[in-house]
C-alpha positions in Angstrom: -14.0 4.1 25.5 -13.0 7.5 26.8 -9.5 8.5 25.6 -9.1 5.0 24.0 -8.2 6.2 20.5 -4.9 7.9 20.1 -3.6 9.1 16.7 -0.1 8.3 18.0 -1.0 4.6 17.8 -0.7 4.9 14.0 3.0 5.5 14.5 3.5 3.3 17.6 2.0 0.3 15.8 3.3 1.2 12.3 5.0 -2.2 12.0 2.0 -4.1 13.2 -0.3 -2.2 10.8 2.1 -2.8 7.9 2.2 -6.5 8.8 -1.6 -6.8 8.9 -1.8 -5.0 5.6 0.8 -7.3 4.0 -1.1 -10.4 5.0 -4.3 -8.8 3.6 -2.6 -8.3 0.2 -1.4 -11.9 0.2 -5.0 -13.1 1.0 -6.3 -10.9 -1.8 -4.0 -12.5 -4.4 -5.1 -16.0 -3.6 -8.1 -16.9 -5.8 -11.5 -17.7 -4.3 -14.5 -19.0 -6.1 -17.0 -16.2 -7.0 -19.7 -18.2 -5.4 -17.9 -18.6 -2.1 -19.4 -16.8 0.9 -15.8 -15.7 1.7 -15.5 -13.9 -1.7 -16.4 -10.5 -0.4 -14.1 -10.6 2.6 -11.2 -12.0 0.4 -11.6 -9.0 -2.0 -11.3 -6.5 0.9 -7.7 -7.6 1.2 -7.1 -5.2 -1.6 -7.4 -2.4 0.9 -4.1 -3.5 2.4 -2.5 -1.4 -0.3 -4.4 1.6 1.1 -3.1 0.9 4.6 0.4 0.9 3.1 -0.3 4.3 1.5 -1.8 5.8 4.7 1.0 4.7 6.9 3.7 5.7 4.4 2.1 9.1 4.1 2.4 9.5 7.9 6.0 8.5 7.7 6.6 11.2 5.1 5.5 13.9 7.6 7.8 12.5 10.3 10.7 12.3 7.9 10.2 15.8 6.6 9.5 17.6 9.9 12.3 16.0 12.0 14.6 18.8 10.6 14.1 22.5 10.8 15.5 22.9 7.3 14.6 19.7 5.4 16.5 18.9 2.3 14.6 17.7 -0.8 17.7 15.9 -2.0 18.2 14.0 1.2 14.5 13.2 1.4 14.6 11.6 -2.1 17.9 9.8 -1.3 16.4 8.1 1.8 13.1 7.2 0.2 14.6 5.7 -2.9 17.5 4.1 -1.1 14.9 2.1 0.9 12.8 0.9 -2.0 14.9 0.9 -5.2 17.6 -1.7 -4.4 14.9 -4.2 -3.4 12.9 -3.4 -6.5 15.9 -3.7 -8.8 16.9 -7.1 -7.5 13.4 -8.5 -7.9 12.8 -6.8 -11.3 16.0 -8.1 -12.7 15.2 -11.6 -11.6 11.6 -11.4 -12.8 11.9 -9.6 -16.1 15.3 -11.0 -16.9 14.1 -14.6 -16.7 10.8 -13.7 -18.3 12.6 -12.2 -21.3 14.1 -15.6 -22.0 10.7 -17.2 -22.5 8.6 -17.1 -25.7 5.7 -15.3 -23.9 7.9 -12.5 -22.6 6.4 -9.3 -21.3 9.2 -7.1 -22.5 9.1 -6.9 -26.3 12.8 -5.8 -26.8 15.9 -4.9 -24.9 14.9 -1.2 -24.5 11.5 -2.3 -23.1 13.3 -4.8 -20.8 15.5 -2.0 -19.5 12.5 0.2 -18.9 10.7 -2.5 -17.0 13.7 -3.4 -14.8 14.6 0.2 -14.0 11.2 1.8 -13.7 8.5 -0.8 -14.5 7.4 1.6 -17.2 4.9 -0.8 -18.7 2.6 0.1 -15.9 2.5 3.7 -17.1 2.4 2.8 -20.8 0.0 -0.1 -20.9 -1.3 -0.8 -17.4 0.9 -3.9 -16.6 -0.2 -4.5 -12.9 2.5 -7.1 -12.2 4.2 -4.8 -9.6 2.2 -1.6 -10.0 2.6 -0.5 -6.4 6.4 0.2 -6.9 6.1 2.8 -9.7 3.0 4.3 -8.0 4.7 4.9 -4.7 7.9 6.2 -6.3 5.8 8.7 -8.2 4.0 9.8 -5.1 7.4 10.2 -3.4 8.4 12.5 -6.2 5.5 14.9 -5.4 5.7 14.6 -1.6 8.2 17.4 -0.8 6.2 19.9 -2.9 3.0 18.9 -1.1 4.6 19.1 2.3 6.0 22.6 1.7 2.6 23.7 0.4 0.5 22.5 3.3 3.0 23.7 5.9 2.9 27.2 4.3 -0.8 27.2 3.4 -2.8 24.6 5.5 -5.9 25.1 3.4 -4.3 22.9 0.7 -4.8 19.9 3.0 -8.1 19.7 1.1 -6.3 18.7 -2.1 -7.0 14.9 -1.5 -10.7 15.8 -2.1 -9.8 17.1 -5.5 -7.9 13.9 -6.1 -11.2 12.0 -5.5 -12.9 14.2 -8.0 -10.1 13.5 -10.5 -10.7 9.7 -10.0 -14.4 10.3 -11.1 -13.2 12.3 -14.1 -10.8 9.5 -15.1 -13.6 7.0 -14.9 -16.4 8.8 -16.7 -14.9 11.4 -19.1 -14.2 9.3 -22.2 -11.3 11.4 -23.5 -9.5 11.2 -20.1 -10.4 7.6 -19.5 -9.0 6.6 -22.9 -5.7 8.3 -22.1 -5.0 7.5 -18.5 -7.7 5.1 -17.4 -5.3 2.2 -17.5 -3.6 3.5 -14.3 -6.8 3.9 -12.3 -5.3 2.1 -9.3 -2.7 4.9 -9.1 -5.2 7.8 -9.3 -7.6 6.3 -6.7 -4.7 5.8 -4.2 -3.5 9.4 -4.3 -6.1 10.6 -1.8 -5.2 8.1 0.9 -1.5 8.8 0.6 -1.9 12.5 1.0 -4.4 12.1 3.8 -1.7 10.1 5.6 0.6 13.1 5.2 -2.2 15.3 6.5 -2.6 13.1 9.6 1.1 13.2 10.3 0.9 16.3 12.5 -1.9 14.8 14.6 0.1 11.6 15.0 3.3 13.4 15.9 1.6 15.7 18.4 -0.1 12.6 20.1 -3.6 13.9 19.7 -6.5 11.9 21.0 -10.2 11.9 20.2 -12.4 13.6 22.8 -14.8 11.4 24.6 -17.8 12.5 22.5 -16.0 11.6 19.2 -14.5 8.2 20.1 -17.4 6.3 18.5 -17.2 8.1 15.2 -14.3 6.1 13.8 -15.8 2.9 15.2 -19.2 3.5 13.5 -17.4 4.7 10.3 -15.3 1.6 10.1 -18.2 -0.9 10.7 -20.4 0.9 8.1 -17.7 1.2 5.4 -16.4 -2.3 5.9 -19.9 -3.7 5.7 -20.6 -1.7 2.6 -17.4 -2.9 0.9 -17.9 -6.5 1.7 -21.5 -6.4 0.5 -20.6 -4.7 -2.8 -17.9 -7.2 -3.5 -19.9 -10.2 -2.5 -23.1 -9.4 -4.5 -22.1 -6.8 -7.1 -18.5 -7.5 -8.1 -17.9 -6.7 -11.7 -21.0 -4.5 -12.0 -19.4 -1.2 -11.0 -16.1 0.6 -11.5 -13.6 -0.5 -8.9 -12.5 3.0 -8.1 -15.9 3.5 -6.4 -15.1 1.0 -3.8 -11.6 2.5 -3.4 -13.3 5.8 -2.5 -15.1 3.8 0.3 -11.7 2.4 1.3 -10.6 5.9 2.2 -12.8 6.4 5.3 -12.6 2.6 6.0 -8.9 2.6 6.2 -8.5 5.9 8.2 -11.1 4.8 10.7 -10.0 1.2 10.7 -6.4 1.9 11.4 -7.4 4.0 14.4 -9.6 1.3 15.7 -7.1 -1.5 15.1 -4.4 0.7 16.7 -6.6 0.9 19.8 -7.1 -2.9 19.8 -3.3 -3.6 19.3 -2.7 -1.8 22.6 -4.5 -4.8 24.3 -3.3 -7.5 21.9 -1.0 -10.3 23.1 2.7 -9.5 22.8 3.3 -12.5 20.5 0.7 -11.2 18.1 2.2 -7.7 17.9 5.7 -9.0 17.5 4.6 -11.4 14.7 2.8 -8.6 12.8 5.7 -6.2 13.4 8.1 -8.8 11.9 6.0 -9.2 8.8 5.7 -5.5 8.6 9.4 -5.0 8.4 9.4 -7.2 5.4 6.2 -5.7 3.8 8.0 -4.5 0.6 9.8 -7.7 0.1 6.8 -9.9 0.7 4.8 -7.8 -1.7 7.4 -8.2 -4.4 8.1 -11.9 -3.9 4.9 -13.7 -2.9 2.8 -13.6 -6.0 5.1 -14.1 -8.9 7.8 -16.2 -7.2 5.9 -18.3 -4.7 2.1 -18.3 -5.3 2.5 -18.9 -9.0 3.8 -22.4 -8.1 1.9 -23.2 -5.0 -1.5 -22.6 -6.6 -0.8 -25.4 -9.1 -1.1 -27.8 -6.2 -4.8 -26.9 -5.8 -4.7 -27.4 -2.0 -7.5 -25.0 -1.2 -7.5 -21.4 0.0 -6.2 -21.5 3.6 -3.5 -24.2 3.0 -2.3 -22.2 0.0 -2.3 -19.0 2.0 -0.2 -20.6 4.9 2.3 -22.2 2.5 2.7 -19.0 0.5 3.4 -17.0 3.7 5.7 -19.6 5.1 7.7 -19.9 1.9 7.8 -16.2 1.2 9.0 -14.9 4.6 12.5 -16.5 4.5 13.1 -15.3 1.0 11.8 -11.8 1.9 14.1 -11.7 5.0 17.1 -12.6 2.8 16.2 -10.0 0.2 15.7 -7.4 3.0 19.1 -8.2 4.4 20.8 -7.8 1.0 18.9 -4.6 0.2 19.8 -3.1 3.6 23.5 -3.5 2.9 23.1 -1.7 -0.5 20.9 0.9 1.2 23.5 1.6 3.9 26.2 2.0 1.3 24.1 4.5 -0.7 23.3 6.6 2.4 26.9 6.7 3.5 27.9 8.4 0.3 
């Protein structure tokens, strides 16, 4: 395995990793019986979000350092132009039609506007319908400041460790938990996002692990993956979820390095398929659960048939949404 693990693979196979993460999230959202021996593995699909965060963080480093004098305004423009048009179209369709029902999520027109524009009910009451969108947009907001800080003072690359400590505070200090505990999924994903930014330099400089250290990510991945599956399978519901998200951090960092190595030897058709799904990761995330799965699950076809139908039905819609959003994005960036 000498020289087999290259940090640059996290960029080279960015699309493939995003595609794998997307399918993991879809698998996670399809229900499995608690007594099923597949339950623990199914639950690990939740770590697909952490892969999104890690790879996105690496992309932030690339985006920021490609210019000798990066502009915060241009950074925000490019980041939000990619995500916001897609979000707005989906949010308008989802919350707009939902508002016409008797069991509507938005209580009034002001609340409806807040949900469509910013999904503010996540921050207010912990509505997890599309929680990843407000979470990633908030992380984008703090990214330029973090980048400037670690470039000027590299010691601050340790800040993700403090973010882990903060997750513990949120969970176990009653006053803090009562105030911001409802957005736990956001707090516990901050570390992996900023670790992704920290890895950006190693990725861009095409660093490799020396021969004596190659087995470290392999062992780390196997150990943390096994621990996560075991906890989910036998102890789900008996511990705060953020504990496992802390295990996800070394699991995802080591796992993406190992998978990046394996993708180098994977069949071309597989890599292309995953890369295609990866280009639609945002759209698939927004569409699959509330626009497709909500109807397919009523057919009670079983786990794998439901998964395949959801993916097959979601991809064309996601492609069309991506095409439309790209046109809007291009108009925004040309201004």
